[in-house]
C-alpha positions as CSV (number, residue, x, y, z in Angstrom):
1,M,72.2,181.9,-139.4
2,L,75.0,179.4,-139.9
3,K,77.5,182.3,-140.0
4,N,76.2,183.7,-136.7
5,L,76.3,180.2,-135.2
6,N,79.9,179.8,-136.2
7,I,80.9,183.2,-134.7
8,W,79.3,182.3,-131.3
9,F,80.8,178.8,-131.4
10,L,84.3,180.1,-132.2
11,S,84.1,182.8,-129.6
12,S,83.1,180.4,-126.9
13,L,85.8,177.9,-128.1
14,L,88.5,180.6,-127.9
15,V,87.5,181.6,-124.4
16,S,87.6,178.0,-123.2
17,V,91.0,177.3,-124.9
18,G,92.4,180.6,-123.5
19,V,91.5,179.6,-120.0
20,L,93.0,176.1,-120.4
21,I,96.4,177.3,-121.6
22,P,98.0,178.0,-118.2
23,I,96.4,174.8,-116.8
24,V,97.8,172.7,-119.6
25,T,101.2,174.4,-119.2
26,V,101.6,173.0,-115.7
27,F,101.3,169.4,-117.0
28,F,103.7,169.9,-119.9
29,S,106.2,171.7,-117.8
30,F,106.7,168.6,-115.7
31,F,109.1,167.2,-118.3
32,E,111.4,170.3,-118.4
33,E,114.9,170.0,-117.0
34,T,115.4,171.5,-113.5
35,S,118.5,172.7,-111.7
36,N,120.4,170.9,-109.0
37,Y,118.0,172.4,-106.5
38,Y,115.5,169.7,-107.4
39,Q,117.8,166.9,-106.4
40,V,118.8,168.7,-103.1
41,L,115.2,169.3,-102.2
42,K,114.2,165.8,-103.1
43,D,116.8,164.4,-100.7
44,T,115.9,166.8,-97.9
45,F,112.6,168.7,-97.6
46,L,110.3,167.3,-100.3
47,F,108.8,164.8,-97.9
48,E,108.3,167.6,-95.4
49,Y,106.4,169.7,-97.9
50,I,104.1,166.8,-98.7
51,F,103.6,165.7,-95.1
52,N,102.9,169.3,-93.9
53,S,100.4,169.9,-96.7
54,F,98.4,166.8,-95.9
55,T,98.6,167.3,-92.1
56,L,97.1,170.8,-92.6
57,L,94.5,169.4,-95.0
58,F,93.4,166.6,-92.6
59,C,93.2,168.8,-89.5
60,V,91.4,171.7,-91.3
61,L,88.8,169.3,-92.9
62,I,87.9,167.8,-89.5
63,L,87.6,171.2,-87.7
64,T,85.6,172.9,-90.5
65,F,83.3,169.9,-90.7
66,I,82.5,170.1,-87.0
67,I,82.1,173.9,-86.9
68,G,80.3,174.2,-90.2
69,T,77.8,171.4,-89.9
70,A,77.1,172.0,-86.2
71,S,76.4,175.7,-86.6
72,A,74.3,175.0,-89.8
73,Y,72.3,172.4,-88.0
74,L,71.5,174.7,-85.1
75,V,70.3,177.7,-87.2
76,S,68.4,175.4,-89.6
77,F,66.4,173.3,-87.2
78,Y,66.0,175.4,-84.0
79,K,64.9,178.8,-82.9
80,F,66.9,180.4,-80.0
81,P,68.0,184.0,-79.1
82,F,69.6,185.7,-82.1
83,S,69.3,182.6,-84.3
84,D,68.2,184.8,-87.2
85,F,71.3,187.1,-86.7
86,F,73.7,184.1,-86.5
87,K,72.2,182.8,-89.8
88,W,73.7,185.8,-91.4
89,G,76.6,186.6,-89.1
90,L,78.3,183.2,-89.4
91,I,79.1,183.9,-93.1
92,L,81.2,187.0,-92.2
93,S,84.2,184.9,-91.7
94,F,84.6,185.1,-95.5
95,A,85.7,188.7,-94.9
96,V,88.8,187.5,-93.0
97,P,91.4,185.8,-95.2
98,P,93.5,183.1,-93.5
99,Y,96.6,185.2,-93.6
100,I,94.9,188.1,-91.8
101,Y,93.6,185.7,-89.2
102,A,97.1,184.4,-88.7
103,Y,98.3,188.0,-88.0
104,S,95.5,188.5,-85.5
105,L,96.3,185.2,-83.7
106,T,99.9,186.0,-83.4
107,A,99.4,189.6,-82.3
108,F,97.0,188.6,-79.6
109,F,98.9,185.7,-78.0
110,E,102.6,186.7,-78.6
111,N,104.9,187.8,-75.8
112,Y,103.7,191.2,-74.6
113,G,100.9,191.1,-77.1
114,T,97.2,192.1,-76.7
115,A,96.5,189.3,-74.2
116,F,99.4,190.4,-72.0
117,T,98.2,194.0,-72.1
118,I,94.6,192.9,-71.1
119,L,95.9,190.8,-68.2
120,T,98.2,193.6,-67.0
121,N,95.4,196.2,-67.1
122,L,93.1,193.9,-65.2
123,F,95.4,192.3,-62.6
124,G,98.5,194.5,-62.6
125,E,102.1,193.6,-63.5
126,G,102.9,189.9,-63.6
127,E,104.7,187.0,-65.5
128,Y,101.7,186.4,-67.7
129,N,103.7,185.4,-70.8
130,K,104.5,182.0,-69.1
131,H,100.8,181.2,-69.0
132,I,99.6,182.7,-72.3
133,P,99.3,179.9,-74.9
134,K,101.2,180.4,-78.2
135,F,99.4,179.6,-81.4
136,D,102.1,179.3,-84.1
137,G,103.4,176.7,-86.5
138,V,101.0,174.1,-87.7
139,L,98.5,174.7,-84.9
140,G,98.2,178.4,-85.8
141,A,97.8,177.6,-89.4
142,V,95.1,175.0,-88.7
143,L,93.1,177.5,-86.6
144,S,93.6,180.4,-89.1
145,L,92.4,178.3,-92.0
146,S,89.5,176.6,-90.2
147,F,87.9,179.8,-88.8
148,S,88.3,181.5,-92.2
149,L,87.0,178.7,-94.3
150,Y,84.3,176.9,-92.3
151,A,81.7,179.1,-93.9
152,Y,81.9,177.0,-97.1
153,V,80.7,174.0,-95.2
154,Y,78.2,176.1,-93.2
155,I,76.5,177.7,-96.3
156,L,76.1,174.5,-98.3
157,S,75.1,172.4,-95.2
158,R,72.5,175.0,-94.2
159,A,71.1,175.0,-97.7
160,S,70.8,171.2,-97.7
161,F,69.3,171.2,-94.2
162,L,66.8,173.9,-95.2
163,Y,65.4,171.8,-98.0
164,Q,65.1,168.6,-96.1
165,S,61.6,167.5,-95.8
166,Q,59.7,167.3,-92.5
167,N,58.9,163.7,-93.6
168,L,62.5,162.8,-93.0
169,I,62.3,164.1,-89.5
170,D,59.0,162.4,-88.9
171,L,60.6,159.1,-90.1
172,G,63.2,159.4,-87.4
173,R,60.6,160.0,-84.7
174,S,58.5,157.0,-85.9
175,L,61.5,154.8,-85.6
176,G,62.1,155.9,-82.1
177,F,65.4,157.8,-82.9
178,S,66.7,160.4,-80.5
179,K,67.5,163.8,-82.0
180,F,71.2,162.9,-82.1
181,K,70.6,159.5,-83.8
182,S,68.3,161.2,-86.3
183,L,71.1,163.7,-87.0
184,Y,73.9,161.1,-87.8
185,S,71.6,158.4,-89.2
186,L,69.2,160.5,-91.4
187,I,70.0,164.2,-91.6
188,L,73.7,164.1,-92.2
189,P,73.6,161.3,-94.8
190,A,70.9,163.2,-96.7
191,A,73.1,166.3,-96.6
192,R,76.3,164.4,-97.6
193,P,76.6,165.8,-101.1
194,A,76.4,169.4,-99.9
195,I,78.8,168.7,-97.0
196,V,81.3,167.0,-99.3
197,A,81.0,169.9,-101.7
198,G,81.8,172.4,-98.9
199,L,84.7,170.3,-97.7
200,S,86.0,170.0,-101.3
201,L,86.2,173.8,-101.5
202,V,87.9,173.9,-98.1
203,A,90.4,171.3,-99.3
204,M,91.2,173.4,-102.4
205,E,91.6,176.6,-100.4
206,T,93.8,174.8,-97.8
207,L,96.1,173.3,-100.4
208,A,96.3,176.6,-102.2
209,E,96.9,178.8,-99.1
210,F,100.1,180.8,-99.2
211,G,99.9,183.8,-96.9
212,A,99.1,182.0,-93.6
213,V,101.5,179.1,-94.0
214,D,104.3,181.4,-95.2
215,F,103.7,183.6,-92.1
216,F,104.0,180.7,-89.8
217,S,107.1,179.4,-91.6
218,I,105.5,176.1,-92.5
219,N,107.1,174.3,-95.5
220,T,104.2,173.2,-97.8
221,L,104.0,172.5,-101.5
222,T,102.6,176.0,-102.0
223,T,105.5,177.8,-100.3
224,G,107.9,175.4,-102.0
225,I,106.5,176.5,-105.4
226,Y,106.9,180.2,-104.5
227,N,110.4,179.8,-103.0
228,S,111.8,177.6,-105.8
229,W,111.0,180.4,-108.3
230,I,111.6,183.6,-106.2
231,T,114.6,182.4,-104.1
232,F,116.2,179.8,-106.4
233,D,115.1,181.2,-109.8
234,D,114.1,177.7,-110.9
235,L,110.8,178.1,-112.8
236,A,110.9,174.5,-114.1
237,F,111.0,173.0,-110.6
238,S,108.2,175.3,-109.5
239,N,106.1,173.7,-112.3
240,R,107.1,170.3,-111.2
241,L,106.0,171.0,-107.6
242,S,102.8,172.5,-109.1
243,F,102.2,169.2,-111.0
244,F,102.5,167.2,-107.8
245,L,100.1,169.5,-106.0
246,L,97.5,169.3,-108.8
247,I,97.7,165.5,-108.8
248,F,96.9,165.6,-105.0
249,I,94.0,167.9,-105.6
250,F,92.5,165.8,-108.4
251,A,93.1,162.6,-106.4
252,C,90.9,164.0,-103.6
253,F,88.0,164.3,-106.0
254,I,88.5,160.9,-107.6
255,I,88.6,159.2,-104.2
256,E,85.5,161.0,-103.1
257,N,83.6,160.0,-106.2
258,F,84.6,156.3,-105.8
259,S,83.6,156.4,-102.2
260,R,80.0,157.3,-103.1
261,K,79.6,154.5,-105.7
262,K,75.8,154.1,-106.2
263,A,74.7,155.7,-103.0
264,K,71.5,157.7,-103.1
265,Y,70.8,160.8,-101.0
266,H,67.3,161.8,-101.9
267,F,64.3,160.9,-99.9
268,N,61.2,159.5,-101.6
269,S,57.9,160.3,-100.0
270,R,54.4,159.7,-101.2
271,G,53.2,162.7,-99.3
272,G,55.5,165.0,-101.2
273,F,57.7,167.7,-99.7
274,K,56.6,169.0,-96.3
275,Q,58.2,172.2,-95.1
276,K,59.9,171.4,-91.8
277,E,59.1,173.4,-88.7
278,K,61.8,174.9,-86.5
279,I,61.8,173.8,-82.9
280,T,61.9,176.6,-80.3
281,L,64.5,175.9,-77.7
282,S,64.3,177.1,-74.1
283,G,66.3,177.0,-70.9
284,K,69.8,175.5,-71.0
285,K,69.4,174.1,-74.5
286,S,68.6,177.6,-75.8
287,F,71.6,179.1,-73.9
288,F,74.1,176.5,-75.1
289,A,72.9,176.9,-78.7
290,F,73.3,180.6,-78.5
291,L,76.7,180.2,-76.8
292,F,78.1,177.9,-79.4
293,C,77.0,180.2,-82.3
294,F,78.3,183.3,-80.5
295,I,81.7,181.7,-79.8
296,I,82.1,180.7,-83.5
297,F,81.0,184.2,-84.6
298,F,83.3,185.9,-82.1
299,L,86.4,183.7,-83.0
300,S,85.9,183.8,-86.7
301,F,85.0,187.5,-87.2
302,L,84.9,189.7,-84.1
303,F,88.3,188.5,-82.8
304,P,90.4,189.4,-85.9
305,L,88.4,192.5,-86.6
306,S,88.8,193.8,-83.0
307,Q,92.5,192.9,-83.0
308,M,93.2,194.9,-86.2
309,L,91.1,197.8,-84.9
310,Y,93.0,197.7,-81.6
311,W,96.4,197.9,-83.3
312,T,95.2,200.7,-85.6
313,I,94.0,202.8,-82.6
314,K,97.1,202.0,-80.6
315,F,99.5,203.0,-83.4
316,P,97.6,205.7,-85.3
317,E,100.8,206.8,-87.1
318,N,100.6,203.6,-89.2
319,L,97.3,205.0,-90.6
320,F,99.3,207.9,-92.1
321,D,102.3,205.8,-93.2
322,I,100.3,204.1,-96.0
323,D,98.4,205.7,-98.9
324,V,94.9,204.5,-98.2
325,I,93.5,206.4,-101.2
326,S,96.1,204.8,-103.6
327,L,95.5,201.3,-102.2
328,T,91.7,201.8,-102.5
329,L,92.0,203.0,-106.1
330,N,94.3,200.2,-107.1
331,T,91.9,197.6,-105.5
332,I,88.8,199.2,-107.2
333,Y,90.7,199.4,-110.5
334,L,91.5,195.6,-110.4
335,V,88.0,194.8,-109.3
336,I,86.2,196.7,-112.0
337,L,88.6,195.7,-114.8
338,S,88.6,192.0,-113.9
339,S,84.8,191.9,-113.3
340,I,84.1,193.4,-116.8
341,V,86.5,191.0,-118.5
342,L,85.2,187.9,-116.6
343,I,81.5,188.7,-117.0
344,L,81.8,189.7,-120.7
345,F,83.7,186.5,-121.8
346,S,81.6,184.3,-119.5
347,L,78.4,185.6,-121.1
348,I,79.9,185.0,-124.6
349,S,81.0,181.5,-123.6
350,N,77.6,180.6,-122.0
351,Y,75.6,181.9,-125.0
352,G,78.0,180.1,-127.4
353,N,77.3,176.8,-125.5
354,R,73.6,177.5,-125.6
355,V,73.2,178.1,-129.3
356,S,75.8,175.6,-130.6
357,R,75.0,172.7,-128.3
358,N,78.3,171.1,-129.3
359,R,79.6,168.3,-127.1
360,V,83.3,169.1,-127.7
361,L,82.6,172.7,-126.6
362,N,80.7,171.6,-123.5
363,F,83.5,169.3,-122.6
364,L,86.1,172.1,-123.0
365,S,83.9,174.5,-121.0
366,T,83.7,171.9,-118.2
367,I,87.4,171.5,-118.0
368,S,88.1,175.2,-118.3
369,I,86.3,176.0,-115.1
370,S,88.8,173.8,-113.1
371,G,91.0,176.9,-112.7
372,Y,89.4,177.7,-109.4
373,A,90.7,174.4,-108.1
374,I,94.3,175.4,-108.9
375,P,96.2,177.5,-106.4
376,G,96.9,181.1,-107.4
377,V,100.7,180.6,-107.1
378,I,100.6,177.7,-109.6
379,L,98.6,179.7,-112.1
380,A,100.9,182.7,-111.8
381,V,104.0,180.5,-112.3
382,A,102.3,178.7,-115.2
383,F,101.4,182.0,-116.8
384,I,105.0,183.2,-116.6
385,T,106.2,179.9,-118.0
386,F,103.9,180.1,-121.0
387,I,104.7,183.7,-121.8
388,A,108.4,183.0,-121.6
389,W,108.0,180.0,-123.9
390,F,105.8,181.9,-126.3
391,D,108.1,184.9,-126.4
392,E,111.2,182.7,-127.0
393,N,109.8,180.3,-129.5
394,I,107.2,182.2,-131.4
395,V,107.6,186.0,-131.0
396,K,111.4,186.2,-131.4
397,T,111.3,183.6,-134.2
398,L,109.0,185.8,-136.2
399,G,111.3,188.8,-135.5
400,F,109.0,190.8,-133.2
401,L,110.0,192.6,-130.0
402,S,109.7,190.7,-126.7
403,I,106.3,190.7,-125.1
404,K,107.3,189.7,-121.6
405,K,107.0,193.3,-120.3
406,I,103.5,193.5,-121.6
407,F,102.2,190.5,-119.7
408,I,104.6,190.0,-116.8
409,G,104.7,192.6,-114.1
410,S,101.7,194.4,-115.6
411,V,98.0,194.9,-114.8
412,L,97.2,193.1,-118.1
413,G,98.9,189.9,-116.9
414,L,97.3,190.2,-113.5
415,V,93.8,190.5,-115.0
416,L,94.5,187.5,-117.3
417,V,95.5,185.2,-114.4
418,Y,92.5,186.5,-112.4
419,F,90.4,185.5,-115.4
420,V,91.7,181.9,-115.4
421,R,91.5,181.6,-111.6
422,F,87.9,183.0,-111.2
423,Y,86.4,182.0,-114.5
424,S,84.5,179.2,-112.9
425,L,82.7,181.7,-110.6
426,A,81.6,183.8,-113.5
427,F,80.8,180.9,-115.8
428,N,78.8,178.9,-113.3
429,G,77.0,182.0,-111.9
430,I,75.8,183.0,-115.3
431,K,75.0,179.4,-116.3
432,S,72.7,179.1,-113.3
433,G,70.8,182.2,-114.5
434,Y,70.7,180.8,-118.1
435,E,69.1,177.6,-116.8
436,K,66.0,179.6,-115.8
437,I,65.5,180.8,-119.4
438,N,63.6,178.2,-121.3
439,I,64.9,177.5,-124.8
440,S,61.4,178.3,-126.1
441,V,62.1,182.0,-125.3
442,D,65.0,181.9,-127.9
443,E,62.8,180.2,-130.5
444,S,60.0,182.8,-130.0
445,S,62.6,185.5,-130.4
446,Y,63.8,184.1,-133.7
447,L,60.2,183.8,-135.0
448,L,59.8,187.5,-134.3
449,G,62.8,188.2,-136.5
450,Y,65.4,188.8,-133.8
451,S,68.9,187.7,-134.7
452,K,71.1,185.7,-132.2
453,K,73.0,188.9,-131.3
454,K,69.7,190.8,-130.8
455,T,68.3,188.0,-128.7
456,F,71.4,188.0,-126.6
457,M,71.5,191.7,-126.0
458,N,67.8,192.5,-125.7
459,I,66.4,189.4,-124.0
460,H,69.1,187.4,-122.2
461,V,71.3,190.2,-120.7
462,P,68.4,192.1,-119.1
463,F,67.0,188.8,-117.7
464,L,70.4,187.9,-116.3
465,R,71.0,191.2,-114.5
466,N,70.6,189.8,-111.0
467,S,72.9,186.9,-111.8
468,L,75.5,189.4,-113.3
469,L,75.3,191.5,-110.1
470,F,75.8,188.5,-107.9
471,V,78.8,187.3,-110.0
472,A,80.4,190.7,-110.0
473,I,80.2,190.9,-106.2
474,L,81.6,187.4,-105.8
475,I,84.5,188.2,-108.1
476,S,85.2,191.5,-106.3
477,L,85.3,189.7,-103.0
478,E,87.8,187.1,-104.3
479,I,90.1,189.7,-105.9
480,I,90.1,191.9,-102.8
481,R,91.3,188.8,-100.8
482,E,93.7,187.3,-103.4
483,L,97.3,187.4,-102.4
484,P,99.8,185.1,-104.3
485,I,98.7,186.1,-107.8
486,T,98.8,189.8,-107.0
487,L,102.1,189.5,-105.2
488,I,103.8,187.7,-108.1
489,L,102.4,189.5,-111.1
490,R,101.7,193.1,-109.9
491,P,103.5,196.0,-111.5
492,F,106.3,197.7,-109.7
493,N,105.1,199.8,-106.8
494,F,101.5,198.7,-107.4
495,E,100.1,197.6,-104.1
496,T,96.7,196.5,-102.8
497,F,95.5,196.1,-99.2
498,A,96.4,192.4,-99.3
499,T,100.0,192.8,-100.6
500,T,100.6,195.7,-98.2
501,A,99.5,193.7,-95.2
502,Y,101.6,190.7,-96.3
503,I,104.7,192.8,-96.8
504,S,104.4,194.4,-93.4
505,A,103.8,191.1,-91.7
506,S,106.7,189.4,-93.5
507,E,108.9,192.2,-92.1
508,D,107.6,191.4,-88.6
509,L,105.7,194.6,-88.4
510,L,102.3,193.4,-87.3
511,E,101.2,196.8,-86.1
512,A,101.8,198.2,-89.6
513,A,99.9,195.3,-91.1
514,A,96.8,196.1,-89.0
515,V,95.7,199.2,-91.1
516,P,95.5,197.5,-94.5
517,S,94.1,194.3,-92.9
518,L,91.3,196.4,-91.2
519,F,90.4,198.1,-94.5
520,L,90.4,194.8,-96.3
521,I,88.1,193.2,-93.7
522,L,85.7,196.2,-93.8
523,I,85.5,196.3,-97.6
524,A,85.0,192.5,-97.8
525,T,82.3,192.8,-95.2
526,I,80.4,195.3,-97.3
527,F,80.5,193.0,-100.3
528,I,79.4,190.0,-98.2
529,M,76.4,192.1,-97.0
530,F,75.4,192.6,-100.6
531,T,75.6,188.9,-101.4
532,S,74.0,187.6,-98.3
533,K,70.5,187.9,-99.7
534,Y,71.5,185.6,-102.5
535,I,73.4,183.2,-100.3
536,L,70.9,182.9,-97.4
537,R,67.6,183.0,-99.4
538,E,65.1,180.4,-98.1
539,K,62.8,180.3,-101.1
């Protein structure tokens, strides 16, 4: 038994250490020497990178907080026309990555774009371009990020609102609070942990965003990391910028934790939990609740979907200019391969933690899941840095052939960085399933003569099948949308819908970007429909 225990412990330890290598590389690379580009940038644009990153972060957090909490509050506490539909429809914004939303926004409002065509068809020829607003630069990026990411806040806020007791609402009434005062005095404070968790995810995604900010030509730390490596061939400086960005991300969490201090967010009630009753709205209140949710649903999902569909229909030749079958097969190949690797090693790691109950291993596992907080462009650069160092100092020293081509510019390297980036999704998803298996089940299994391997294969894996399915769908959704990692590490002539859309848009061919963008949205929507029963469950 000790031998089996050691095997599971070592397996779990190796997985955690493997995930940590690119993360640790970023911190150690800070001390490497850089080229003259570092001094030039420090004297010119470095402050602009930092200022733009925090401007985006501040604006997006405010807008996603308003949109996410308001829509979650309406569908959680009130009944109005199509409220059950909006409960589900408002998560479809996940199907539209920020960079595709940016393409849609520009295509619609640009000179002689879709808005101009609509006005011309309705009112005849005219100088409409003067009156059509232009959403570009920081404003365009804020809108693209906000309408693509608010669902993080919406989902977690709605879950918190859903489980708030009727006693809390009754307390507000007994104190004579209006509905608005109950909202900001009782309901929102009680939901604060969930809202903050949602905003934290939004913050990570905003700081990590590459496609949208690059499209709008905004200098941020993320674009600086990419450009310093691709344009100026300065890998060391890319890592130094990565270090700064990671410090900013971790600082956000530290500040938030200190801000909470010893605050409590649970509600004690002698009467126990009382299921709250939704209030049925009528008249103007019903109309405005419907209108607000419809506007958010339209702007976040229907608008980009219809814009991409319009360009595809208007320019059908673009549909034949790309190899849809090849792009689909490439995407499915990455999804299946990455899902198998992530689920397999996350299962091993979780079971290793379960049977060993080792504090050091638990600590390493906790740190290793921080990869999701690190932008994909940073992980890609860190991975290349580590492989280059390992090849130069270990492989060549031992007299072996170079391994760079095996890991850099290959599907293997791509899957490995996906593994680091999305390990937390797989690990936490499986861990939540494991928490439902009482440890007494394992003990009973051992008494019946089952080995640890047999317990794992015959009892745990079948029990976890729903969790594994959910994790697989989440991973698939993320990989379909992922841009910077795929863009940097993909093999030559290996494209996905995301990279094809980005390349077309970067060449100012928005009409050509419409077809891969449309397919990406449709495929992502299908995956979201499969996950919605897990995300929106009310029991």
